[in-house]
C-alpha positions as CSV (number, residue, x, y, z in Angstrom):
1,M,25.7,-21.2,17.0
2,E,29.2,-20.2,18.0
3,R,28.6,-16.6,16.7
4,A,25.3,-16.5,18.7
5,R,27.1,-17.5,21.9
6,Q,29.7,-14.8,21.3
7,R,27.1,-12.0,21.1
8,G,26.3,-12.1,24.8
9,P,29.6,-11.2,26.3
10,Y,30.2,-8.6,23.6
11,A,26.8,-7.0,24.1
12,K,27.4,-6.9,27.9
13,T,30.8,-5.3,27.4
14,A,29.4,-2.6,25.2
15,A,26.5,-2.0,27.6
16,R,28.9,-1.8,30.5
17,R,31.2,0.7,28.7
18,A,28.2,2.8,27.8
19,D,27.2,2.8,31.5
20,I,30.7,3.9,32.5
21,V,30.8,6.7,29.9
22,R,27.4,8.1,31.1
23,A,28.7,7.9,34.7
24,A,31.9,9.7,33.7
25,R,29.9,12.4,31.9
26,D,27.8,13.1,35.0
27,S,30.9,13.1,37.3
28,F,32.8,15.4,35.0
29,A,29.8,17.7,34.8
30,E,29.4,17.8,38.6
31,H,33.0,17.9,39.7
32,G,34.9,19.1,36.6
33,Y,37.5,16.9,34.9
34,A,40.2,17.6,37.5
35,G,37.8,17.0,40.4
36,A,36.2,13.8,39.1
37,S,37.7,10.5,40.4
38,L,37.6,7.1,38.9
39,R,36.2,5.7,42.2
40,D,33.3,8.1,42.0
41,I,32.7,7.2,38.4
42,A,32.8,3.5,39.2
43,K,30.3,4.0,42.0
44,R,27.9,5.9,39.7
45,A,28.2,3.1,37.1
46,G,27.5,0.4,39.8
47,I,30.8,-1.4,39.4
48,T,34.0,-1.7,41.4
49,H,37.1,0.5,40.8
50,A,38.9,-2.6,39.5
51,G,36.0,-3.3,37.2
52,L,36.2,0.2,35.7
53,L,39.9,-0.2,35.0
54,H,39.1,-3.4,33.1
55,H,37.3,-1.2,30.5
56,F,39.2,2.1,30.8
57,Q,42.8,2.4,31.9
58,N,42.6,6.0,33.2
59,K,40.6,9.2,33.3
60,D,42.1,10.5,30.0
61,E,40.6,7.5,28.2
62,L,37.3,8.2,29.8
63,L,37.4,11.8,28.8
64,T,38.0,10.9,25.2
65,A,35.1,8.4,25.3
66,V,32.8,11.0,26.7
67,L,33.7,13.5,24.0
68,A,33.3,10.9,21.3
69,H,29.8,10.0,22.7
70,R,28.8,13.6,22.7
71,D,29.9,13.9,19.0
72,D,27.9,10.8,18.1
73,E,24.8,12.4,19.7
74,E,25.3,15.9,18.3
75,W,26.5,15.2,14.8
76,E,24.9,12.0,13.7
77,R,22.8,14.1,11.4
78,S,24.6,16.4,9.0
79,F,23.5,19.9,8.3
80,G,22.0,18.9,5.0
81,E,20.2,15.8,6.4
82,V,18.5,18.0,9.0
83,E,16.8,20.0,6.2
84,G,14.9,17.0,5.0
85,Q,13.2,16.9,8.4
86,G,12.8,20.6,9.0
87,S,14.9,23.7,8.7
88,P,18.5,23.7,10.1
89,Q,17.5,26.9,12.0
90,R,14.8,25.0,13.9
91,Y,17.1,22.0,14.5
92,L,19.9,24.1,15.9
93,A,17.5,26.1,18.0
94,E,16.2,22.9,19.5
95,T,19.7,21.7,20.1
96,L,20.4,24.9,22.1
97,R,17.3,24.4,24.1
98,Q,18.4,20.8,24.9
99,H,21.8,22.1,26.0
100,Q,20.1,24.6,28.3
101,K,18.5,21.8,30.2
102,T,21.9,20.6,31.3
103,P,24.0,23.8,32.0
104,E,26.6,21.8,33.9
105,L,27.5,19.9,30.7
106,M,27.6,23.1,28.7
107,R,30.0,24.5,31.3
108,L,32.2,21.4,31.2
109,W,32.3,21.6,27.4
110,A,33.3,25.3,27.5
111,E,36.0,24.7,30.1
112,L,37.4,21.7,28.2
113,A,37.4,23.5,24.9
114,A,39.6,26.3,26.4
115,S,41.8,23.9,28.3
116,A,42.2,21.5,25.3
117,S,43.8,24.3,23.3
118,R,47.0,23.4,25.1
119,P,49.0,20.7,23.2
120,D,49.7,18.8,26.4
121,H,46.0,18.5,27.4
122,P,44.6,14.9,27.2
123,A,41.7,16.0,25.0
124,H,43.8,18.2,22.7
125,T,43.8,15.8,19.8
126,S,40.1,15.0,20.2
127,F,39.2,18.7,20.1
128,V,41.5,19.5,17.2
129,E,40.1,16.7,15.1
130,R,36.5,17.5,16.1
131,N,37.0,21.2,15.2
132,A,38.4,20.3,11.8
133,R,35.5,17.8,11.2
134,V,32.8,20.2,12.2
135,R,34.4,23.1,10.3
136,S,34.7,21.0,7.2
137,R,31.1,19.8,7.4
138,T,29.7,23.3,8.0
139,S,31.7,24.7,5.2
140,E,30.4,22.0,2.8
141,A,26.8,22.9,3.8
142,M,27.5,26.6,3.2
143,R,29.0,25.7,-0.2
144,E,25.8,23.9,-1.1
145,R,23.9,27.0,-0.2
146,A,26.2,29.3,-2.1
147,A,25.6,27.1,-5.2
148,E,21.9,27.6,-4.7
149,G,22.4,31.4,-4.5
150,R,21.4,31.3,-0.8
151,L,24.4,33.2,0.7
152,P,24.6,37.0,0.5
153,E,26.8,38.5,-2.1
154,G,30.3,38.8,-0.9
155,L,30.1,36.2,1.8
156,D,32.1,33.1,0.9
157,P,31.2,29.6,2.3
158,D,34.3,29.2,4.6
159,S,33.7,32.6,6.2
160,A,30.0,31.9,6.6
161,A,30.9,28.6,8.4
162,A,33.4,30.3,10.7
163,L,30.9,33.0,11.6
164,F,28.2,30.5,12.2
165,L,30.3,28.4,14.6
166,A,31.6,31.5,16.4
167,V,28.0,32.7,16.9
168,L,26.8,29.3,18.0
169,H,29.5,28.8,20.6
170,G,29.5,32.5,21.7
171,L,25.7,32.4,22.4
172,Q,26.1,29.4,24.6
173,M,29.0,31.1,26.5
174,Q,26.9,34.2,27.0
175,W,24.0,32.1,28.3
176,L,26.3,30.4,30.8
177,L,27.2,33.8,32.3
178,N,23.6,35.0,32.4
179,Q,20.9,32.3,32.1
180,D,18.1,34.8,31.8
181,L,19.4,35.7,28.3
182,D,17.3,34.8,25.2
183,I,19.8,33.2,22.9
184,I,17.3,31.6,20.5
185,T,16.1,34.8,18.9
186,P,19.6,36.1,18.2
187,L,20.4,32.7,16.6
188,Y,17.4,33.1,14.2
189,R,18.4,36.7,13.5
190,F,21.9,35.6,12.6
191,F,20.4,33.0,10.1
192,D,18.4,35.8,8.6
193,L,21.7,37.7,7.9
194,I,23.7,34.8,6.4
195,L,21.1,32.5,4.8
196,L,18.7,33.5,2.0
197,S,15.6,31.6,1.0
198,A,15.4,30.0,-2.4
199,D,14.0,33.2,-3.9
200,G,17.0,35.2,-2.6
201,Q,15.1,36.7,0.4
202,S,15.9,36.5,4.1
203,S,15.5,33.1,5.7
204,E,12.4,32.1,7.7
205,G,13.2,33.7,11.0
206,A,11.8,32.7,14.3
207,S,8.2,32.2,13.4
């Protein structure tokens, strides 16, 4: 009975924090990190400024929470798990399409990624750790494909992972500068170059 009574406040706290993180994400996207204010975020979340400070001490903490939430959404399925539901090519193409529906968030992410390269930036540690985690996960997926004979001769898994991430991020940056660009077809074409099918031929392509 005691445990059951405790669940209510904890559940409400988690839900409130989630509301605040969503509000912070929207405020950061609209105003940028520097232009967003805690009062604006509190208003979007439907709480007072003091109420927000009960959950997050400052904007730096909120930024870290927003980045962590994005990671949870984007990387909850590993590269290998995706293949059980459909090809990684199609999954990543759909991910790009979803990103294109919220260009303001894509822009915020691009701006933060560049700014966070500075050691004194509040998100520096989060971005360094995320980059290492994503790079490691992608390299592992490429090693699995190399073991299956699905990487072109002469292309090692770590290089394939670095190229893949560079292309994925670069395509999104190009689209932010010109939103008429087709970035899905080039993504498939890149997969054709670095991934082979089980019989050693080019990957499936955009069909």
